[in-house]
N, C-alpha and C positions, 0 to 999 in steps of 0.2 A: 386616957381618963373615957374619952367616948368612948374606944372600943375595950376599955372595961367594962363599961357599963353595957353596952350591948351583948358580949357575956354572960352577964349578970343576969340579963333577964331572957339569954336562949334560954340559958339554964333552968329558970325557973319557969321557962312557958311547960304546961303540960298539957297543952291544946290535944296532940298526936298519940297522948300516951297508949288511952284508950283502943286507938283502934290497932297499936305495934302489940297488946295483950292481948284483941282477937285474933288476931291471925298469929301469937305463938300458941294464940289456945286449937283452932281450928285447926293448925302446919300438927301437933300432938295426937289433937283426932284422929286424922288422917291417917297420922302413921299406926296407929290403934288401931284403927279400924284395920288395916291394910295385916297387921299380923295377925289378927283371928279371925280374921274373914276364910280362910281356908280352909278352916274347922266348922265353920258354923257352914260354908255353904257346902260341904259332905253331907252331913248336918241335917239340911234342909232337901239336898237329890235324896234322902233316904227316904227323909218323910214321903216327898213326894211320888215318892216309886210305889210306897204301902199305897198310900190311898189308894193309885194307880188302879194297881193289884185289886183294891176290894169296887175302889167300882166297877174292873171289868168282870171279876162274878158276882159282882150284884147286876149284872145285863149279861152276866148268860143265864141268871136264872128265871129273866124273866121272859 
């Protein structure tokens, strides 16, 4: 009987539930970021190349 009561108390205990939910959410965000980043990094590289060429051209004019 005591064993059954202990099992029921463990099943009702939700103190660690938030931590598990946050860990799962962080995992999903990490996976999504890993999938999206290759496309984003190429776009950022193109933008920085354009900025660099504009700054270089502006430096040549001065």
